C-alpha positions in Angstrom: 104.6 121.5 94.9 107.6 119.7 96.4 107.5 118.6 100.1 110.4 121.0 100.7 108.6 124.0 99.2 105.5 123.1 101.0 107.4 123.0 104.3 108.7 126.6 103.6 105.2 127.8 102.7 103.5 126.2 105.7 106.1 127.6 108.1 105.2 131.1 106.8 101.5 130.9 106.5 101.1 129.4 110.0 102.2 132.9 111.3 99.0 134.5 109.9 96.4 131.7 109.8 95.2 128.5 111.4 93.4 127.2 108.4 94.6 126.1 105.0 92.6 124.9 102.0 94.6 122.4 99.9 93.0 123.4 96.6 93.9 126.1 94.1 92.8 124.9 90.6 94.0 121.3 91.3 93.1 118.2 93.1 95.1 117.3 96.3 94.5 113.6 95.8 96.9 113.8 92.8 99.8 114.7 95.0 102.0 111.6 95.7 103.0 112.9 99.1 99.7 114.1 100.4 100.0 112.3 103.7 103.3 114.0 104.4 101.8 117.4 103.6 99.0 116.7 106.0 101.5 115.6 108.7 103.4 118.9 108.2 100.1 120.8 108.6 99.5 119.0 111.9 103.0 119.8 113.1 102.3 123.5 112.4 98.8 123.2 114.2 97.0 124.1 110.9 93.5 122.8 110.2 92.9 121.7 106.7 90.0 122.1 104.3 90.4 119.6 101.5 88.5 120.0 98.2 88.5 117.2 95.7 86.3 115.9 92.9 86.7 112.4 94.5 87.6 110.7 91.2 90.9 109.6 92.6 89.6 108.6 96.0 91.2 105.2 96.6 92.5 105.4 100.1 89.6 106.8 102.2 91.6 106.4 105.5 93.9 109.2 104.3 91.1 111.7 104.3 90.4 110.9 108.0 93.8 112.4 108.9 93.6 114.4 112.1 94.7 117.6 110.4 91.6 117.6 108.2 88.6 119.5 109.5 86.5 119.5 106.4 86.3 117.5 103.1 84.4 118.8 100.2 83.5 116.7 97.2 82.8 118.6 94.0 80.1 116.3 92.6 79.2 118.7 89.8 82.6 118.2 88.3 81.9 114.5 87.5 79.0 115.2 85.1 81.0 118.2 83.7 83.9 115.9 82.8 82.1 112.6 82.2 78.7 113.6 80.9 77.9 110.2 79.4 79.4 108.1 82.2 77.3 106.3 84.9 78.3 107.9 88.3 77.3 104.9 90.4 80.9 103.6 91.0 82.2 107.1 91.6 79.5 107.8 94.2 79.9 104.5 95.8 83.5 105.3 96.9 82.4 108.7 98.2 79.5 107.2 100.1 81.8 104.6 101.6 84.2 107.3 102.8 81.3 109.2 104.3 80.1 106.2 106.2 83.6 105.5 107.4 83.9 109.1 108.6 80.6 108.8 110.5 82.2 105.9 112.4 85.8 107.1 112.9 85.6 110.9 112.6 81.9 111.7 113.5 82.6 115.5 113.7 84.4 115.7 110.4 82.6 118.2 108.1 81.7 116.7 104.7 80.2 118.7 101.9 78.8 117.4 98.7 79.1 120.4 96.4 76.7 121.1 93.5 78.1 124.3 92.2 76.3 123.9 88.9 73.0 125.7 89.4 71.6 127.8 86.6 71.8 131.4 87.8 68.3 132.1 86.5 66.4 129.0 87.4 68.5 127.9 90.3 68.5 124.3 89.1 70.4 121.7 87.1 68.7 118.5 85.7 71.9 116.4 86.4 71.5 116.9 90.1 68.5 114.6 90.3 70.8 111.7 89.7 72.9 112.7 92.8 69.8 113.4 94.9 68.3 110.0 94.3 71.6 108.2 95.0 72.1 110.1 98.2 68.6 109.5 99.4 68.8 105.8 98.7 72.2 105.3 100.4 71.5 107.3 103.6 67.8 106.8 104.0 66.9 110.5 103.8 64.7 112.8 101.8 66.0 115.8 99.9 63.4 118.5 99.3 63.2 119.4 95.6 61.7 122.8 96.3 64.7 123.9 98.4 65.5 127.7 97.9 69.1 127.6 96.9 69.4 131.4 96.7 68.4 132.1 100.3 70.1 129.1 101.9 72.9 127.3 100.1 73.7 124.7 102.7 71.4 121.8 103.4 72.3 119.5 106.3 71.6 115.9 105.4 72.9 113.7 108.2 75.4 114.2 111.1 78.0 116.6 109.7 77.2 115.8 106.1 75.8 118.7 104.0 74.8 119.5 100.4 76.2 122.8 99.3 74.7 124.6 96.4 75.9 127.5 94.3 75.6 128.9 90.8 78.0 128.4 87.9 80.6 131.1 87.3 83.3 131.9 84.7 86.9 132.0 85.9 88.4 135.4 85.5 90.8 135.8 82.6 92.6 138.9 81.2 91.3 137.9 77.7 87.7 138.4 78.8 85.9 141.7 78.6 85.7 144.0 81.6 82.6 143.3 83.7 82.8 146.3 85.9 85.2 148.5 87.9 83.4 148.7 91.2 82.8 145.9 93.7 84.4 144.2 96.7 86.0 140.8 97.5 87.2 138.7 100.4 90.6 138.4 98.7 93.5 139.4 101.0 91.0 140.1 103.7 89.9 136.6 104.7 92.3 134.6 102.5 95.1 134.6 100.0 96.4 132.0 97.6 99.7 130.3 97.2 100.6 128.7 93.8 102.7 125.6 93.2 106.0 127.6 93.0 105.3 129.6 96.2 103.9 132.7 94.5 101.3 134.5 96.6 98.2 135.8 94.9 95.2 137.7 96.3 92.7 134.9 96.0 92.0 131.4 95.0 90.7 132.4 91.5 94.0 133.8 90.3 95.1 130.3 89.2 97.6 131.7 86.6 99.4 134.1 88.9 98.3 137.2 87.1 98.6 139.3 90.3 101.8 138.0 91.9 102.5 139.7 95.2 105.7 137.9 96.1 107.1 134.4 96.6 107.2 132.6 100.0 110.5 130.9 99.0 112.1 134.3 98.8 110.2 136.6 101.2 108.4 136.5 104.5 104.6 136.5 104.3 104.4 139.7 106.4 106.5 141.6 103.8 104.4 140.2 100.9 101.1 141.1 102.4 102.4 144.6 103.2 103.6 145.4 99.6 102.1 148.6 98.0 100.3 146.4 95.5 98.6 144.3 98.2 97.6 147.3 100.2 96.2 149.0 97.2 94.0 146.0 96.4 92.6 145.8 99.9 92.0 149.5 100.1 90.2 149.3 96.8 87.9 146.6 98.0 87.1 148.6 101.1 86.0 151.5 98.9 84.2 149.3 96.3 86.9 150.0 93.7 88.5 147.2 91.7 92.1 148.0 91.2 93.4 145.0 89.3 92.5 144.2 85.7 91.8 140.6 86.6 89.3 141.7 89.3 87.5 143.8 86.7 86.9 140.6 84.8 85.8 138.5 87.7 82.2 137.2 87.7 82.6 135.7 91.2 82.7 139.3 92.6 79.0 139.6 91.8 78.3 137.3 94.8 79.4 139.9 97.3 
């Protein structure tokens, strides 16, 4: 997304929210003008949740930007993408950022995400590598018998937490229908904005299969008031999945 488009988007979304997550099937650290985007969020008084896999973490000071309220590192993505690679150097950069945040932004929320748990057994053998490295670096002990199903967040130190969740399959219109009843937080607690300004109901519609409008062309109030958007929300309230993509969404099973 260009800086100019981002400026248009931010000026609109600031009318309906005070929090933005710079992540919709992409890594914000890839953006060449990330600092400028964060500055624009600060001007609009928007707090930022930033999600990254941390692979491109080279300027840790940038993630201490005043606009950022929370940084989440998707540790599980490293072993997914580099199953045979030693994560030591990767973790070192993340740990150094964490320690810098302890010093300079002590109330910055930091999450180490492990969204790779087996839905049946609630475990993943790759996580022992991360547990051991975290324990050694921060001088703490991580219980191995932690019940990830009843409590997904484990506070480690200061504002640093481990966040657990099960694996899920991204919704796709090519997948079979999983069900026609259910509910979701989409359009009720959040909505998504794609790179071209297209508004979608949630952060899992990465391909824009449910376009509701475009923020470069229409005000956010009009977009969220369209018949399609209202039908989706009313459906969720009545446990009815209106859209074909929603009927193929495994994530809905969590609600």
